[in-house]
Structures are given as structure tokens and as C-alpha cells.
N, C-alpha and C positions, 0 to 999 in steps of 0.2 A: 504493500500500500504506500510505499515511499513516494513522496511528492504529491500526496492527495490534494493538498491545497492548490498547487499549481494546476493539476489536472482538472479540478472542479472549476477553477476560474476560466480555463480555456473553454470548457464546455459551456459555461454560462455566457461566454462572449462570442459564440459561433456566429450570431447574426451580425456582429461588427465586421467580421472577416468574410462573410458569405459562405461559411462552411455548411455542409449538408446536415440535415437533421434526421434523427431516427424516427421512423413512423411506428405508430402503435394503434390498436383498436381499444377504445374505452371499455372497461368491464363494469358490470353492475355489482355494486357492493352495498352493504348496510353497516351502520355503526354497531360496534360491539365492544365489550370490555370485560376482562376478568383480572382480578387482583390476586396474585399468589400469596402464600403464607408470609413471605418475607417483604411483601409490599410491591414486588415487581408487577408492573402493569402489562397485560397482553391486550392490545387494542387494535381495532381498525376504525378508521374515520373517513367519512366522505367530506372533503373540504372544497367548497366551491371557490372559484377565482373571485376575489372580492372586487367590488365596484368602487372601492375607496382609493384605488391606485390608478395611475395613468393608463390609457389604452396601450401605450408602448410596453409598460410593465406587465399588463395583462397578457399581451402577446408573448412576452418572454416566458411567463409562467406556463403558457400553453405548449411550449416546446417539450418534446419527449426526449429524455436522455436515458440511454440503456442502463439497466440495473446490473448488467454483467460486470464482474470484476475485471480490472485491467492492470497489467503488470509491465508497463514500459520500462526500459532501462533508464538510468539517470541521464545518459547521453540523449536518448530519444525525448525524454521530458524536456531537457534544456533546449534542444533544437526546436521543438514544437512551440515552447513558450517564448523563446527569443523571437521566433517568426511572428507570433501573435502580438507580442509586446511592441515590436517595430511597427506593425500595421495599426494597432490601437493607439500607439503614440502619435502617429501621423493624423489620425482622426482627432485626437486631443488637441494637436497644434492647430488644426483647422478651426476648432471651436474656441480654443484659448491660445492665440498666437504667443509664442515664446521662443527664445533662442536656447539651443541645447548644445553643450560642448563637453568633451571629455577632458579630464584633468586628473591630477594626483595630489592628494593632501596628506601630509604626514606618512607618505609611502602607501597610502590606500587609494585605489582607483575610485573615482567619483564621476557622476554626471553633474555639471553645473548648468542649472536651468534659470534663465533670467528673463524677466518681462521685457517687452520691446522698449518700453520707457519706464524709468524709475524716478519717482519724486525724490527731491533732495532729502526729505525727512525720513525716507525709507532706505537710504543707502547705507545706514549704519545698523541694519538689522539683517538677520539671515535665518533661514529655516533648514533644519536637517531632516531629510526623509530616510527612513530605513524600510526598504521595500518588503512586500509580501512574497510568498512562494514556498511556504513550508520549510524554509531554511535550506531548500534544495535548488531552487530556480529563482530567477528574477522575473516576477510577475507584476512589477509595479514601479520600477524606477522611472519610467516615463509617465504612465497613466496616473500615478499618485502625485507627481511633482509638477507636471506642466499646468494643470488647471489651477493649482494653488499658487504657483509663481505668478500667473496671469492675474488672478483675482485679488491677490494681496499686494501686487506690485513689488514683490520682494524676491531676492535671490533664494533659490532652493538648492542645497547640496544634497544629492541623492547618493548615499554611500553604497558602493558595490562591495559589500563585505564578503569575506570568505564564507563558504557555505559547506554544509554537511552533504554527504557523509565524509568527504575528505578532511573537513575542518570542523569538528564538533565544538560545542560550548567549551570555553568562552571566546572562541575566535571572533565571532560576529560582534560580541560586546567589546572586545579589545579594539577592533578596527574602528568602531563608532566612537569609542572614548578617545582614540588617537586623533580622529578628526575634530571632535569637540574641543580637546585641549588646544589644538592648533588654531581653531577659530576664536578661542578665548583670547588669543594674542591680539586680535583685531577688533572683536566685537564685545561690548559689555554683555555679561551673562543674561541680564534682563532683556536683551534684544535678540536672544537666540531661542528658537523653538525647536522641539524635536517631536516627530510624529511618524506613525506607520500604520499599515493595514495588515491584519492577519498575523503572519509570522513577524512582520514589522511592528505590530501592536504589542505582541509578547516582548519583542526586543526593546521597544521604547520603555516599558516598565523596568526591564533588566538594566538598561543603561542608566535610567534614573537612580535605581538602587545602587549601582556601581559608583555613580557620581557622588552620592551621599557617603558611601563607604570610603571613598578616596578623599573626602573632605573638600571636594571642588565646589565652586559656587553653582547653585542650581540654575537651570535655564529659566527663561521667563514663563514658559508654558509648554505643555506637552499634549499630544493627541493620540488616543488609543482607540483605533477604529476597527472593531471586530477582533478582539483578542482575549487574553486571559492572563492571569498572574500567578498560577500555581500548577506546576507540572505533577504534583503528587496526587491530584484528584481530577476526575472528569465531571463536567457539569451535566445537568439533565438533558440539555438540548442536543448533545452529541448522540444521544440514543434515539432522537426523533428525526433529525435532519441530516441529509448528506450535504455536500457542498452546493448542490443545486436545489436545496430545499427538500421538497417531497419527491423529486426525481433523482435518479442516479443510484449508484451502488452504495449500500450502507451495511457495514459490518456490525456485529454485536458490539456494544460500547466497551471500551477499555480505558485505562488511564491514558493520558496523552502520549506516554511512551510507546503505545502501540503504533503510532504513526510518526512521532517525532523523536523516537528513541535514539536514533543515530545522531540527532542534534544534541540531546542531553548527554549522550555517551555514558561514561562511568560516573558522572556527577550525581551526588545524592539529590533526589527529586525535591527534597525540602531545603536545598541550599538557598539562602536568602537572596542571592543574586539571580540564579536560575528561576526561582519562584519568589518574586518580591513579596507576595502576600504571606510568605512564611517568615518575613522579617518585619521591620518597622517602616511604614510608609509616611510617618509623620514628617512634615516639612517638605513634602513633595510639592511641585509647582501646580498652579491651576491647570486642570486637565479636562479636555472634552472627550467623552466616550460616545461612540456611535455604533449602533448595531441595527438589526431588523428582526421581525418576528419569526422568520423562517431561516434564521442564521444558525448554523450548528454551534457557533460560539456566542449565541445569545446569553446563555447562562454564564459563561466565563466573563463576558464583558460586564454584565450587571453585577455579578459577585464582586468583581474588582472595583466597580464604581462604589458599591456600598462600603467596601473596606476603606477606600479613600475618604468617604464621608465620615466614617467612624473615627478616622485619624485626624479629622479637622481640615482636610484638604478641600480647596475650592474646586469641586468636581461637578460637571454638568453631564447629563445623559440624554441622548436623543435616540429613540427607537422608531425605525421606519416600519410601515405596515407591509407584511406578506412577502417581502423580497428576500432572496437568498444571500448567502455569505458574500461580503465585499462587492455588492452590486454596483457600487460607484466606479468600478473598473470598466464598466460599460459607459463611456462618456456621453452617449446620446440619450440615455434615459432622462426624462424630466426629474425623476427622483435623484439621479446622480448629480444633476446640475444643482438641485436643492442641497444635497449633502455637501458638495464642494463649496457652495456659497456659505454654508454654516461653518465649515472648517476655516475658511478664509476670514469670516467675520470674527470668529473666536480669537484667531491669532492677531488680527488687527486690534482687537480690544485689549489683549493682554501683553503683547510685546512692548517693551519700553516702559512698562508701568513700575 
């Protein structure tokens, strides 16, 4: 199942690239439920497509994704996702014009995404993006950064961190910390934001915990967009949804190690950097959490949000209706445009404060 996050995002974005869809005949079903002695629920549900979402989102939910398991090699995953990310990145640039360049910061490869024009008051701030992709592939360094650079009028540094299985934890954390330390030489910490989707959302929390452990100044704000903060437990939603919501292959739920075990490697799943919720999140910066009701990481995101609130962190949660994991990687959806605008508004509000 390695690379499940990347594979699911590719499936969710087939309409962006014009890929073929899998056809299926609807089956007649009825609602049923049985609760086992240990509380395990055995259920079937008929869930109509809600009219509370855009027609474009309704059409996306009507796609049929095969339930059959798939086991592509890591090389096949990366080749497919790189092709998709390049195409979706071009779509993003059409909607949100920006310049994209390759660079290296502190020895770490990055993408530097800049708006076509930058107001003088925004030249002294920067955003760090850590992309999604199950820690195995890059499924977001363009689609997660181009809209935000355009909407905030701020430079975004997308970190192309080392990935599993070749480079397990803490390689991705170390790479992001190296970039952060270098940017601190130029930018006040209050003018730096860090954010990510999916694996990048996990990583955002880990990097924040590492910043605290090292005694570095905290960034001005962070964004955790469909993630979680504890590798030692699996949330309820991973037993309900695949990466495509109600479509696609879904295994019986395990702890996150079942899919991300080669990222965690030999590290104790309760390590307070790998799993920030096992540590102390007091003093973390203002954070925006975004998820959706058919997101397999709905539980992980909301659990983390509540932990931040208990610790006194200024934490805001937005839950979209009916959409699957990381839907904003499809830049054409009206809901994606709304989500990107919320992200941008949050960083505009908090950076430099």
C-alpha cells in the first residue's frame, strides 16, 4: 500500500488531466448496522450526493474508482505523480499566475514560487510549503504553492525534502529545519509561515515541534491541511474513507504505520517529534486546520485541532462538506478556490503580527 496518499490524489484528479474513468453499474443497497461485543460497527449506508456542494464537486463524487488493490513500484508512483503534478501545476498557473524557479537553500532543493508582482510591505515575509504525497512522492509542491503565492502576494519556498523509503524520519524534518534556519537569517520569524497538505500537514506539526525542541523562534503561523499529529493511533475516519472518499480501495484500518511505516522507520511511534500530540504543543503559533467530511484524515485533523485548543493555541478549523482527502489539489473546483482563499486570508492576517 506504499504511496497510498499519492495514488489517491492522482485518482481524485483524473478529470484535471483527462484520464479515463472506471465504469460501474449502481447496485441496490439498504442501510444496515450491527455492533459487535467490542463496539466494532459493521455497517452499510446509502449516501446520496449532497446538493450542498458545487455541481463540479458533485460530478467529481460521481466518478467511479476501482476498489481493487494496486501495488505500483515506488518508481512507477513517482513517475505517474510527477507527470500529474506538472500538468496540474500548469492548470494552477493559468488560474493563479506565478513564477516558478528551482533553487537550493541550505543544501536542500526547493521550488521558489513568486507572485508576478509583490507589494513592498510583503517583500519581507515568506511562506514555507512542505508538500503532500505520503512521504513517498511529490504530490503538491506546485499545486499547494502556486495558488497561495498568487493570493497572498508572497514568496513561497516549497521544500523538496528527502523522502521514504530511502530516507525515513527524521530526514524530511531535518531538511525543512535547515531551510527554516537559513530563512531566519533574512526574515523575522513572525513573517514566516509554514504549511502543508496530507503528509505535509503531518510534517508541519513535526517541524513545529522540532523548532520548539531546538529553542528556535516560532514562525508567525502554520497551516495543517488534512493531516494528523500522532502516529501511535489511527482515527475513526480511516476505517470509513479511502483517499477518494467512498470510492476506491480500503483496507481494514491499522495504525498509520500500516501505510507510513517506512517513513516512521524504527522510531518509537510516540516520539514527540514524530507524533507532536505525544509531546507539549503549548506555545505553538496560530494554526489553520482544514479538512472535509469524506476525508480519511478527518479524525486526525480534528483531534489535532482540539489538542491545540486545549494547549491554548490560537487554532481555527474549517470542515468542507462531502469532499475527499486534499480536494484542493484539484484547482478548478469552486471549493478548492474557496479553500485556497481561506488559507491565503489566514496567512495575510497572521504574518507580521
